[in-house]
PDB file of N, CA, C and O in Angstrom:
ATOM      1  N   MET A   1     192.055  82.609  68.454  1.00  0.00           N
ATOM      2  CA  MET A   1     190.685  82.323  68.799  1.00  0.00           C
ATOM      3  C   MET A   1     190.617  81.447  70.043  1.00  0.00           C
ATOM      4  O   MET A   1     191.460  80.575  70.256  1.00  0.00           O
ATOM      5  N   SER A   2     189.641  81.685  70.822  1.00  0.00           N
ATOM      6  CA  SER A   2     189.437  80.948  72.063  1.00  0.00           C
ATOM      7  C   SER A   2     188.759  79.609  71.800  1.00  0.00           C
ATOM      8  O   SER A   2     187.995  79.456  70.848  1.00  0.00           O
ATOM      9  N   ARG A   3     189.057  78.640  72.668  1.00  0.00           N
ATOM     10  CA  ARG A   3     188.360  77.355  72.611  1.00  0.00           C
ATOM     11  C   ARG A   3     186.869  77.550  72.810  1.00  0.00           C
ATOM     12  O   ARG A   3     186.065  76.790  72.270  1.00  0.00           O
ATOM     13  N   GLU A   4     186.490  78.565  73.584  1.00  0.00           N
ATOM     14  CA  GLU A   4     185.076  78.857  73.849  1.00  0.00           C
ATOM     15  C   GLU A   4     184.295  79.032  72.551  1.00  0.00           C
ATOM     16  O   GLU A   4     183.134  78.633  72.456  1.00  0.00           O
ATOM     17  N   TRP A   5     184.930  79.622  71.573  1.00  0.00           N
ATOM     18  CA  TRP A   5     184.259  79.929  70.322  1.00  0.00           C
ATOM     19  C   TRP A   5     183.763  78.672  69.620  1.00  0.00           C
ATOM     20  O   TRP A   5     182.709  78.679  68.985  1.00  0.00           O
ATOM     21  N   PHE A   6     184.530  77.598  69.739  1.00  0.00           N
ATOM     22  CA  PHE A   6     184.193  76.350  69.066  1.00  0.00           C
ATOM     23  C   PHE A   6     183.390  75.402  69.954  1.00  0.00           C
ATOM     24  O   PHE A   6     182.920  74.367  69.480  1.00  0.00           O
ATOM     25  N   SER A   7     183.234  75.722  71.169  1.00  0.00           N
ATOM     26  CA  SER A   7     182.603  74.847  72.148  1.00  0.00           C
ATOM     27  C   SER A   7     181.091  74.775  71.957  1.00  0.00           C
ATOM     28  O   SER A   7     180.448  75.723  71.508  1.00  0.00           O
ATOM     29  N   SER A   8     180.551  73.609  72.317  1.00  0.00           N
ATOM     30  CA  SER A   8     179.100  73.440  72.264  1.00  0.00           C
ATOM     31  C   SER A   8     178.473  73.636  73.646  1.00  0.00           C
ATOM     32  O   SER A   8     177.339  73.223  73.886  1.00  0.00           O
ATOM     33  N   VAL A   9     179.207  74.257  74.532  1.00  0.00           N
ATOM     34  CA  VAL A   9     178.721  74.520  75.884  1.00  0.00           C
ATOM     35  C   VAL A   9     177.607  75.575  75.812  1.00  0.00           C
ATOM     36  O   VAL A   9     177.753  76.582  75.120  1.00  0.00           O
ATOM     37  N   PRO A  10     176.507  75.347  76.520  1.00  0.00           N
ATOM     38  CA  PRO A  10     175.425  76.344  76.510  1.00  0.00           C
ATOM     39  C   PRO A  10     175.907  77.727  76.970  1.00  0.00           C
ATOM     40  O   PRO A  10     176.793  77.844  77.817  1.00  0.00           O
ATOM     41  N   GLU A  11     175.318  78.737  76.407  1.00  0.00           N
ATOM     42  CA  GLU A  11     175.698  80.117  76.713  1.00  0.00           C
ATOM     43  C   GLU A  11     175.584  80.429  78.205  1.00  0.00           C
ATOM     44  O   GLU A  11     176.422  81.147  78.750  1.00  0.00           O
ATOM     45  N   GLU A  12     174.555  79.897  78.870  1.00  0.00           N
ATOM     46  CA  GLU A  12     174.386  80.143  80.317  1.00  0.00           C
ATOM     47  C   GLU A  12     175.605  79.680  81.102  1.00  0.00           C
ATOM     48  O   GLU A  12     176.039  80.352  82.037  1.00  0.00           O
ATOM     49  N   ILE A  13     176.157  78.529  80.721  1.00  0.00           N
ATOM     50  CA  ILE A  13     177.335  78.004  81.417  1.00  0.00           C
ATOM     51  C   ILE A  13     178.560  78.834  81.072  1.00  0.00           C
ATOM     52  O   ILE A  13     179.381  79.110  81.947  1.00  0.00           O
ATOM     53  N   LYS A  14     178.698  79.236  79.821  1.00  0.00           N
ATOM     54  CA  LYS A  14     179.826  80.084  79.439  1.00  0.00           C
ATOM     55  C   LYS A  14     179.834  81.371  80.265  1.00  0.00           C
ATOM     56  O   LYS A  14     180.884  81.818  80.726  1.00  0.00           O
ATOM     57  N   LEU A  15     178.645  81.961  80.447  1.00  0.00           N
ATOM     58  CA  LEU A  15     178.556  83.204  81.214  1.00  0.00           C
ATOM     59  C   LEU A  15     178.949  82.999  82.671  1.00  0.00           C
ATOM     60  O   LEU A  15     179.542  83.885  83.286  1.00  0.00           O
ATOM     61  N   LEU A  16     178.622  81.838  83.225  1.00  0.00           N
ATOM     62  CA  LEU A  16     178.998  81.556  84.610  1.00  0.00           C
ATOM     63  C   LEU A  16     180.483  81.209  84.732  1.00  0.00           C
ATOM     64  O   LEU A  16     181.102  81.505  85.754  1.00  0.00           O
ATOM     65  N   ARG A  17     181.052  80.594  83.716  1.00  0.00           N
ATOM     66  CA  ARG A  17     182.475  80.226  83.764  1.00  0.00           C
ATOM     67  C   ARG A  17     183.390  81.429  83.589  1.00  0.00           C
ATOM     68  O   ARG A  17     184.493  81.457  84.134  1.00  0.00           O
ATOM     69  N   PHE A  18     182.939  82.416  82.837  1.00  0.00           N
ATOM     70  CA  PHE A  18     183.799  83.550  82.508  1.00  0.00           C
ATOM     71  C   PHE A  18     184.465  84.181  83.739  1.00  0.00           C
ATOM     72  O   PHE A  18     185.685  84.341  83.743  1.00  0.00           O
ATOM     73  N   PRO A  19     183.703  84.544  84.786  1.00  0.00           N
ATOM     74  CA  PRO A  19     184.372  85.162  85.944  1.00  0.00           C
ATOM     75  C   PRO A  19     185.356  84.217  86.636  1.00  0.00           C
ATOM     76  O   PRO A  19     186.366  84.665  87.178  1.00  0.00           O
ATOM     77  N   LEU A  20     185.071  82.929  86.621  1.00  0.00           N
ATOM     78  CA  LEU A  20     185.989  81.970  87.243  1.00  0.00           C
ATOM     79  C   LEU A  20     187.328  81.943  86.511  1.00  0.00           C
ATOM     80  O   LEU A  20     188.381  81.828  87.139  1.00  0.00           O
ATOM     81  N   TRP A  21     187.288  82.045  85.217  1.00  0.00           N
ATOM     82  CA  TRP A  21     188.507  81.991  84.408  1.00  0.00           C
ATOM     83  C   TRP A  21     189.257  83.314  84.372  1.00  0.00           C
ATOM     84  O   TRP A  21     190.470  83.337  84.164  1.00  0.00           O
ATOM     85  N   HIS A  22     188.545  84.408  84.572  1.00  0.00           N
ATOM     86  CA  HIS A  22     189.155  85.716  84.331  1.00  0.00           C
ATOM     87  C   HIS A  22     189.265  86.605  85.562  1.00  0.00           C
ATOM     88  O   HIS A  22     189.640  87.771  85.437  1.00  0.00           O
ATOM     89  N   ASN A  23     188.957  86.100  86.723  1.00  0.00           N
ATOM     90  CA  ASN A  23     189.047  86.913  87.932  1.00  0.00           C
ATOM     91  C   ASN A  23     189.823  86.161  89.008  1.00  0.00           C
ATOM     92  O   ASN A  23     189.223  85.476  89.837  1.00  0.00           O
ATOM     93  N   PRO A  24     191.143  86.279  89.003  1.00  0.00           N
ATOM     94  CA  PRO A  24     191.947  85.556  89.997  1.00  0.00           C
ATOM     95  C   PRO A  24     191.731  86.035  91.432  1.00  0.00           C
ATOM     96  O   PRO A  24     192.137  85.361  92.378  1.00  0.00           O
ATOM     97  N   GLU A  25     191.100  87.184  91.596  1.00  0.00           N
ATOM     98  CA  GLU A  25     190.844  87.732  92.925  1.00  0.00           C
ATOM     99  C   GLU A  25     189.471  87.335  93.470  1.00  0.00           C
ATOM    100  O   GLU A  25     189.056  87.828  94.519  1.00  0.00           O
ATOM    101  N   MET A  26     188.770  86.454  92.769  1.00  0.00           N
ATOM    102  CA  MET A  26     187.426  86.058  93.185  1.00  0.00           C
ATOM    103  C   MET A  26     187.472  85.421  94.575  1.00  0.00           C
ATOM    104  O   MET A  26     188.347  84.609  94.873  1.00  0.00           O
ATOM    105  N   SER A  27     186.526  85.801  95.405  1.00  0.00           N
ATOM    106  CA  SER A  27     186.487  85.279  96.773  1.00  0.00           C
ATOM    107  C   SER A  27     186.125  83.793  96.780  1.00  0.00           C
ATOM    108  O   SER A  27     185.551  83.274  95.823  1.00  0.00           O
ATOM    109  N   VAL A  28     186.468  83.135  97.858  1.00  0.00           N
ATOM    110  CA  VAL A  28     186.126  81.717  97.996  1.00  0.00           C
ATOM    111  C   VAL A  28     184.611  81.534  97.977  1.00  0.00           C
ATOM    112  O   VAL A  28     184.111  80.528  97.474  1.00  0.00           O
ATOM    113  N   GLU A  29     183.883  82.501  98.523  1.00  0.00           N
ATOM    114  CA  GLU A  29     182.425  82.442  98.521  1.00  0.00           C
ATOM    115  C   GLU A  29     181.877  82.498  97.090  1.00  0.00           C
ATOM    116  O   GLU A  29     180.966  81.751  96.733  1.00  0.00           O
ATOM    117  N   ALA A  30     182.438  83.384  96.290  1.00  0.00           N
ATOM    118  CA  ALA A  30     181.994  83.512  94.903  1.00  0.00           C
ATOM    119  C   ALA A  30     182.348  82.267  94.098  1.00  0.00           C
ATOM    120  O   ALA A  30     181.547  81.808  93.283  1.00  0.00           O
ATOM    121  N   VAL A  31     183.532  81.722  94.317  1.00  0.00           N
ATOM    122  CA  VAL A  31     183.918  80.495  93.613  1.00  0.00           C
ATOM    123  C   VAL A  31     182.940  79.380  93.948  1.00  0.00           C
ATOM    124  O   VAL A  31     182.478  78.666  93.058  1.00  0.00           O
ATOM    125  N   TRP A  32     182.624  79.229  95.227  1.00  0.00           N
ATOM    126  CA  TRP A  32     181.659  78.192  95.633  1.00  0.00           C
ATOM    127  C   TRP A  32     180.319  78.413  94.931  1.00  0.00           C
ATOM    128  O   TRP A  32     179.738  77.473  94.389  1.00  0.00           O
ATOM    129  N   ALA A  33     179.834  79.639  94.940  1.00  0.00           N
ATOM    130  CA  ALA A  33     178.537  79.956  94.344  1.00  0.00           C
ATOM    131  C   ALA A  33     178.533  79.681  92.845  1.00  0.00           C
ATOM    132  O   ALA A  33     177.606  79.053  92.333  1.00  0.00           O
ATOM    133  N   TYR A  34     179.553  80.142  92.144  1.00  0.00           N
ATOM    134  CA  TYR A  34     179.605  79.954  90.694  1.00  0.00           C
ATOM    135  C   TYR A  34     179.775  78.486  90.319  1.00  0.00           C
ATOM    136  O   TYR A  34     179.145  78.022  89.368  1.00  0.00           O
ATOM    137  N   MET A  35     180.602  77.754  91.036  1.00  0.00           N
ATOM    138  CA  MET A  35     180.789  76.331  90.725  1.00  0.00           C
ATOM    139  C   MET A  35     179.482  75.560  90.918  1.00  0.00           C
ATOM    140  O   MET A  35     179.146  74.697  90.108  1.00  0.00           O
ATOM    141  N   ASN A  36     178.765  75.862  91.964  1.00  0.00           N
ATOM    142  CA  ASN A  36     177.487  75.192  92.187  1.00  0.00           C
ATOM    143  C   ASN A  36     176.449  75.616  91.159  1.00  0.00           C
ATOM    144  O   ASN A  36     175.635  74.799  90.729  1.00  0.00           O
ATOM    145  N   ALA A  37     176.466  76.865  90.767  1.00  0.00           N
ATOM    146  CA  ALA A  37     175.541  77.334  89.733  1.00  0.00           C
ATOM    147  C   ALA A  37     175.810  76.625  88.408  1.00  0.00           C
ATOM    148  O   ALA A  37     174.876  76.246  87.702  1.00  0.00           O
ATOM    149  N   ILE A  38     177.074  76.449  88.078  1.00  0.00           N
ATOM    150  CA  ILE A  38     177.431  75.741  86.844  1.00  0.00           C
ATOM    151  C   ILE A  38     176.938  74.299  86.893  1.00  0.00           C
ATOM    152  O   ILE A  38     176.396  73.796  85.909  1.00  0.00           O
ATOM    153  N   SER A  39     177.121  73.633  88.029  1.00  0.00           N
ATOM    154  CA  SER A  39     176.673  72.238  88.118  1.00  0.00           C
ATOM    155  C   SER A  39     175.154  72.137  87.964  1.00  0.00           C
ATOM    156  O   SER A  39     174.656  71.167  87.395  1.00  0.00           O
ATOM    157  N   ILE A  40     174.427  73.112  88.457  1.00  0.00           N
ATOM    158  CA  ILE A  40     172.967  73.113  88.306  1.00  0.00           C
ATOM    159  C   ILE A  40     172.593  73.357  86.842  1.00  0.00           C
ATOM    160  O   ILE A  40     171.717  72.679  86.304  1.00  0.00           O
ATOM    161  N   LYS A  41     173.247  74.312  86.205  1.00  0.00           N
ATOM    162  CA  LYS A  41     172.968  74.582  84.798  1.00  0.00           C
ATOM    163  C   LYS A  41     173.355  73.389  83.919  1.00  0.00           C
ATOM    164  O   LYS A  41     172.823  73.222  82.822  1.00  0.00           O
ATOM    165  N   ALA A  42     174.283  72.564  84.408  1.00  0.00           N
ATOM    166  CA  ALA A  42     174.711  71.378  83.661  1.00  0.00           C
ATOM    167  C   ALA A  42     173.782  70.188  83.889  1.00  0.00           C
ATOM    168  O   ALA A  42     173.959  69.136  83.275  1.00  0.00           O
ATOM    169  N   GLY A  43     172.795  70.347  84.766  1.00  0.00           N
ATOM    170  CA  GLY A  43     171.803  69.288  84.914  1.00  0.00           C
ATOM    171  C   GLY A  43     171.539  68.780  86.310  1.00  0.00           C
ATOM    172  O   GLY A  43     170.575  68.044  86.516  1.00  0.00           O
ATOM    173  N   GLU A  44     172.361  69.147  87.281  1.00  0.00           N
ATOM    174  CA  GLU A  44     172.081  68.721  88.655  1.00  0.00           C
ATOM    175  C   GLU A  44     170.819  69.416  89.158  1.00  0.00           C
ATOM    176  O   GLU A  44     170.484  70.517  88.720  1.00  0.00           O
ATOM    177  N   ALA A  45     170.133  68.763  90.075  1.00  0.00           N
ATOM    178  CA  ALA A  45     168.904  69.348  90.624  1.00  0.00           C
ATOM    179  C   ALA A  45     168.869  69.178  92.143  1.00  0.00           C
ATOM    180  O   ALA A  45     168.012  68.466  92.666  1.00  0.00           O
ATOM    181  N   PRO A  46     169.794  69.827  92.852  1.00  0.00           N
ATOM    182  CA  PRO A  46     169.805  69.692  94.305  1.00  0.00           C
ATOM    183  C   PRO A  46     168.664  70.456  94.966  1.00  0.00           C
ATOM    184  O   PRO A  46     168.155  71.438  94.426  1.00  0.00           O
ATOM    185  N   SER A  47     168.280  69.988  96.130  1.00  0.00           N
ATOM    186  CA  SER A  47     167.310  70.730  96.940  1.00  0.00           C
ATOM    187  C   SER A  47     168.086  71.793  97.729  1.00  0.00           C
ATOM    188  O   SER A  47     169.317  71.795  97.744  1.00  0.00           O
ATOM    189  N   TRP A  48     167.353  72.682  98.375  1.00  0.00           N
ATOM    190  CA  TRP A  48     168.026  73.674  99.223  1.00  0.00           C
ATOM    191  C   TRP A  48     168.720  72.991 100.404  1.00  0.00           C
ATOM    192  O   TRP A  48     169.774  73.444 100.850  1.00  0.00           O
ATOM    193  N   ASP A  49     168.139  71.914 100.905  1.00  0.00           N
ATOM    194  CA  ASP A  49     168.809  71.177 101.988  1.00  0.00           C
ATOM    195  C   ASP A  49     170.154  70.637 101.520  1.00  0.00           C
ATOM    196  O   ASP A  49     171.144  70.691 102.249  1.00  0.00           O
ATOM    197  N   GLU A  50     170.179  70.119 100.304  1.00  0.00           N
ATOM    198  CA  GLU A  50     171.448  69.624  99.755  1.00  0.00           C
ATOM    199  C   GLU A  50     172.451  70.755  99.555  1.00  0.00           C
ATOM    200  O   GLU A  50     173.649  70.569  99.766  1.00  0.00           O
ATOM    201  N   MET A  51     171.970  71.916  99.153  1.00  0.00           N
ATOM    202  CA  MET A  51     172.869  73.059  99.004  1.00  0.00           C
ATOM    203  C   MET A  51     173.457  73.473 100.349  1.00  0.00           C
ATOM    204  O   MET A  51     174.631  73.833 100.436  1.00  0.00           O
ATOM    205  N   MET A  52     172.643  73.421 101.387  1.00  0.00           N
ATOM    206  CA  MET A  52     173.140  73.754 102.730  1.00  0.00           C
ATOM    207  C   MET A  52     174.200  72.728 103.173  1.00  0.00           C
ATOM    208  O   MET A  52     175.188  73.085 103.816  1.00  0.00           O
ATOM    209  N   GLU A  53     173.985  71.468 102.827  1.00  0.00           N
ATOM    210  CA  GLU A  53     174.969  70.430 103.148  1.00  0.00           C
ATOM    211  C   GLU A  53     176.276  70.684 102.405  1.00  0.00           C
ATOM    212  O   GLU A  53     177.358  70.545 102.976  1.00  0.00           O
ATOM    213  N   ARG A  54     176.174  71.054 101.141  1.00  0.00           N
ATOM    214  CA  ARG A  54     177.378  71.355 100.358  1.00  0.00           C
ATOM    215  C   ARG A  54     178.156  72.509 100.991  1.00  0.00           C
ATOM    216  O   ARG A  54     179.383  72.469 101.092  1.00  0.00           O
ATOM    217  N   LEU A  55     177.431  73.515 101.406  1.00  0.00           N
ATOM    218  CA  LEU A  55     178.074  74.671 102.018  1.00  0.00           C
ATOM    219  C   LEU A  55     178.711  74.292 103.354  1.00  0.00           C
ATOM    220  O   LEU A  55     179.801  74.761 103.681  1.00  0.00           O
ATOM    221  N   ALA A  56     178.039  73.455 104.114  1.00  0.00           N
ATOM    222  CA  ALA A  56     178.607  72.994 105.395  1.00  0.00           C
ATOM    223  C   ALA A  56     179.888  72.199 105.160  1.00  0.00           C
ATOM    224  O   ALA A  56     180.863  72.353 105.896  1.00  0.00           O
ATOM    225  N   ARG A  57     179.885  71.351 104.136  1.00  0.00           N
ATOM    226  CA  ARG A  57     181.103  70.576 103.818  1.00  0.00           C
ATOM    227  C   ARG A  57     182.236  71.510 103.397  1.00  0.00           C
ATOM    228  O   ARG A  57     183.392  71.290 103.760  1.00  0.00           O
ATOM    229  N   MET A  58     181.909  72.542 102.638  1.00  0.00           N
ATOM    230  CA  MET A  58     182.928  73.498 102.230  1.00  0.00           C
ATOM    231  C   MET A  58     183.494  74.228 103.446  1.00  0.00           C
ATOM    232  O   MET A  58     184.696  74.483 103.520  1.00  0.00           O
ATOM    233  N   ALA A  59     182.629  74.560 104.388  1.00  0.00           N
ATOM    234  CA  ALA A  59     183.079  75.253 105.607  1.00  0.00           C
ATOM    235  C   ALA A  59     183.986  74.363 106.454  1.00  0.00           C
ATOM    236  O   ALA A  59     184.862  74.864 107.159  1.00  0.00           O
ATOM    237  N   GLU A  60     183.782  73.052 106.387  1.00  0.00           N
ATOM    238  CA  GLU A  60     184.680  72.132 107.098  1.00  0.00           C
ATOM    239  C   GLU A  60     186.077  72.172 106.496  1.00  0.00           C
ATOM    240  O   GLU A  60     187.076  72.121 107.214  1.00  0.00           O
ATOM    241  N   VAL A  61     186.136  72.264 105.172  1.00  0.00           N
ATOM    242  CA  VAL A  61     187.416  72.290 104.463  1.00  0.00           C
ATOM    243  C   VAL A  61     188.063  73.669 104.551  1.00  0.00           C
ATOM    244  O   VAL A  61     189.281  73.787 104.679  1.00  0.00           O
ATOM    245  N   ASN A  62     187.244  74.696 104.482  1.00  0.00           N
ATOM    246  CA  ASN A  62     187.741  76.067 104.495  1.00  0.00           C
ATOM    247  C   ASN A  62     186.940  76.876 105.520  1.00  0.00           C
ATOM    248  O   ASN A  62     185.952  77.519 105.168  1.00  0.00           O
ATOM    249  N   PRO A  63     187.363  76.843 106.772  1.00  0.00           N
ATOM    250  CA  PRO A  63     186.596  77.513 107.833  1.00  0.00           C
ATOM    251  C   PRO A  63     186.459  79.025 107.673  1.00  0.00           C
ATOM    252  O   PRO A  63     185.598  79.625 108.316  1.00  0.00           O
ATOM    253  N   ARG A  64     187.273  79.653 106.845  1.00  0.00           N
ATOM    254  CA  ARG A  64     187.179  81.112 106.691  1.00  0.00           C
ATOM    255  C   ARG A  64     186.050  81.528 105.756  1.00  0.00           C
ATOM    256  O   ARG A  64     185.791  82.723 105.613  1.00  0.00           O
ATOM    257  N   ILE A  65     185.368  80.575 105.112  1.00  0.00           N
ATOM    258  CA  ILE A  65     184.281  80.925 104.202  1.00  0.00           C
ATOM    259  C   ILE A  65     183.140  81.576 104.982  1.00  0.00           C
ATOM    260  O   ILE A  65     182.752  81.106 106.051  1.00  0.00           O
ATOM    261  N   ASN A  66     182.624  82.641 104.439  1.00  0.00           N
ATOM    262  CA  ASN A  66     181.476  83.331 105.020  1.00  0.00           C
ATOM    263  C   ASN A  66     180.232  82.715 104.377  1.00  0.00           C
ATOM    264  O   ASN A  66     179.908  83.009 103.226  1.00  0.00           O
ATOM    265  N   ARG A  67     179.551  81.873 105.117  1.00  0.00           N
ATOM    266  CA  ARG A  67     178.412  81.132 104.563  1.00  0.00           C
ATOM    267  C   ARG A  67     177.308  82.049 104.051  1.00  0.00           C
ATOM    268  O   ARG A  67     176.736  81.806 102.988  1.00  0.00           O
ATOM    269  N   GLN A  68     177.013  83.087 104.796  1.00  0.00           N
ATOM    270  CA  GLN A  68     175.950  84.015 104.390  1.00  0.00           C
ATOM    271  C   GLN A  68     176.300  84.696 103.072  1.00  0.00           C
ATOM    272  O   GLN A  68     175.456  84.821 102.184  1.00  0.00           O
ATOM    273  N   LYS A  69     177.534  85.129 102.953  1.00  0.00           N
ATOM    274  CA  LYS A  69     177.976  85.780 101.724  1.00  0.00           C
ATOM    275  C   LYS A  69     177.906  84.803 100.544  1.00  0.00           C
ATOM    276  O   LYS A  69     177.472  85.177  99.455  1.00  0.00           O
ATOM    277  N   ALA A  70     178.329  83.561 100.757  1.00  0.00           N
ATOM    278  CA  ALA A  70     178.286  82.548  99.699  1.00  0.00           C
ATOM    279  C   ALA A  70     176.845  82.318  99.242  1.00  0.00           C
ATOM    280  O   ALA A  70     176.573  82.229  98.045  1.00  0.00           O
ATOM    281  N   LEU A  71     175.935  82.225 100.196  1.00  0.00           N
ATOM    282  CA  LEU A  71     174.520  82.030  99.846  1.00  0.00           C
ATOM    283  C   LEU A  71     173.950  83.226  99.103  1.00  0.00           C
ATOM    284  O   LEU A  71     173.184  83.056  98.154  1.00  0.00           O
ATOM    285  N   GLU A  72     174.307  84.421  99.515  1.00  0.00           N
ATOM    286  CA  GLU A  72     173.816  85.630  98.839  1.00  0.00           C
ATOM    287  C   GLU A  72     174.282  85.663  97.384  1.00  0.00           C
ATOM    288  O   GLU A  72     173.501  85.961  96.481  1.00  0.00           O
ATOM    289  N   ILE A  73     175.553  85.356  97.169  1.00  0.00           N
ATOM    290  CA  ILE A  73     176.083  85.340  95.803  1.00  0.00           C
ATOM    291  C   ILE A  73     175.363  84.273  94.988  1.00  0.00           C
ATOM    292  O   ILE A  73     174.947  84.518  93.856  1.00  0.00           O
ATOM    293  N   PHE A  74     175.221  83.086  95.576  1.00  0.00           N
ATOM    294  CA  PHE A  74     174.550  81.983  94.888  1.00  0.00           C
ATOM    295  C   PHE A  74     173.108  82.350  94.527  1.00  0.00           C
ATOM    296  O   PHE A  74     172.673  82.142  93.395  1.00  0.00           O
ATOM    297  N   GLU A  75     172.381  82.890  95.487  1.00  0.00           N
ATOM    298  CA  GLU A  75     170.989  83.267  95.230  1.00  0.00           C
ATOM    299  C   GLU A  75     170.877  84.331  94.150  1.00  0.00           C
ATOM    300  O   GLU A  75     169.929  84.317  93.366  1.00  0.00           O
ATOM    301  N   ASN A  76     171.832  85.251  94.099  1.00  0.00           N
ATOM    302  CA  ASN A  76     171.815  86.304  93.080  1.00  0.00           C
ATOM    303  C   ASN A  76     172.071  85.766  91.672  1.00  0.00           C
ATOM    304  O   ASN A  76     171.770  86.440  90.688  1.00  0.00           O
ATOM    305  N   LEU A  77     172.619  84.569  91.573  1.00  0.00           N
ATOM    306  CA  LEU A  77     172.829  83.954  90.263  1.00  0.00           C
ATOM    307  C   LEU A  77     171.533  83.370  89.703  1.00  0.00           C
ATOM    308  O   LEU A  77     171.456  83.044  88.518  1.00  0.00           O
ATOM    309  N   LYS A  78     170.523  83.239  90.553  1.00  0.00           N
ATOM    310  CA  LYS A  78     169.172  82.833  90.156  1.00  0.00           C
ATOM    311  C   LYS A  78     169.137  81.541  89.342  1.00  0.00           C
ATOM    312  O   LYS A  78     168.518  81.476  88.280  1.00  0.00           O
ATOM    313  N   VAL A  79     169.812  80.518  89.858  1.00  0.00           N
ATOM    314  CA  VAL A  79     169.784  79.215  89.190  1.00  0.00           C
ATOM    315  C   VAL A  79     168.837  78.224  89.870  1.00  0.00           C
ATOM    316  O   VAL A  79     168.621  77.116  89.380  1.00  0.00           O
ATOM    317  N   MET A  80     168.282  78.639  90.996  1.00  0.00           N
ATOM    318  CA  MET A  80     167.312  77.823  91.733  1.00  0.00           C
ATOM    319  C   MET A  80     166.166  78.718  92.159  1.00  0.00           C
ATOM    320  O   MET A  80     166.318  79.938  92.234  1.00  0.00           O
ATOM    321  N   PRO A  81     165.014  78.114  92.440  1.00  0.00           N
ATOM    322  CA  PRO A  81     163.912  78.913  92.987  1.00  0.00           C
ATOM    323  C   PRO A  81     164.351  79.552  94.310  1.00  0.00           C
ATOM    324  O   PRO A  81     165.298  79.073  94.935  1.00  0.00           O
ATOM    325  N   PRO A  82     163.685  80.615  94.742  1.00  0.00           N
ATOM    326  CA  PRO A  82     164.070  81.260  96.002  1.00  0.00           C
ATOM    327  C   PRO A  82     164.097  80.254  97.155  1.00  0.00           C
ATOM    328  O   PRO A  82     163.326  79.295  97.203  1.00  0.00           O
ATOM    329  N   ARG A  83     165.010  80.515  98.066  1.00  0.00           N
ATOM    330  CA  ARG A  83     165.188  79.646  99.223  1.00  0.00           C
ATOM    331  C   ARG A  83     164.001  79.765 100.156  1.00  0.00           C
ATOM    332  O   ARG A  83     163.563  80.874 100.462  1.00  0.00           O
ATOM    333  N   PRO A  84     163.467  78.624 100.620  1.00  0.00           N
ATOM    334  CA  PRO A  84     162.379  78.678 101.598  1.00  0.00           C
ATOM    335  C   PRO A  84     162.855  79.347 102.892  1.00  0.00           C
ATOM    336  O   PRO A  84     164.041  79.287 103.215  1.00  0.00           O
ATOM    337  N   ALA A  85     161.980  79.957 103.603  1.00  0.00           N
ATOM    338  CA  ALA A  85     162.324  80.681 104.838  1.00  0.00           C
ATOM    339  C   ALA A  85     162.900  79.766 105.902  1.00  0.00           C
ATOM    340  O   ALA A  85     163.644  80.233 106.764  1.00  0.00           O
ATOM    341  N   THR A  86     162.586  78.486 105.871  1.00  0.00           N
ATOM    342  CA  THR A  86     163.052  77.563 106.917  1.00  0.00           C
ATOM    343  C   THR A  86     164.445  77.014 106.664  1.00  0.00           C
ATOM    344  O   THR A  86     165.006  76.362 107.544  1.00  0.00           O
ATOM    345  N   VAL A  87     165.024  77.255 105.492  1.00  0.00           N
ATOM    346  CA  VAL A  87     166.345  76.697 105.184  1.00  0.00           C
ATOM    347  C   VAL A  87     167.404  77.687 105.549  1.00  0.00           C
ATOM    348  O   VAL A  87     168.591  77.416 105.370  1.00  0.00           O
TER     349      VAL A  87
END
């Protein structure tokens, strides 16, 4: 039996963690998106400006990250309201 079975982690977080644990080929963009989605589901409430800052910091550490792709994956996870046109 898996530890997940006994865990009190909300189902939404379990669903977001699953691909991280079971897909070793996941892109850096997807990892960034899923990790941030999990932190939001766990209670963080960043603004879109803060999300852009997080992505910029990640790009400093890993310049090969495709920022647009990371944002698209993140937005498709629907953990925040739609991004304003100015961000």
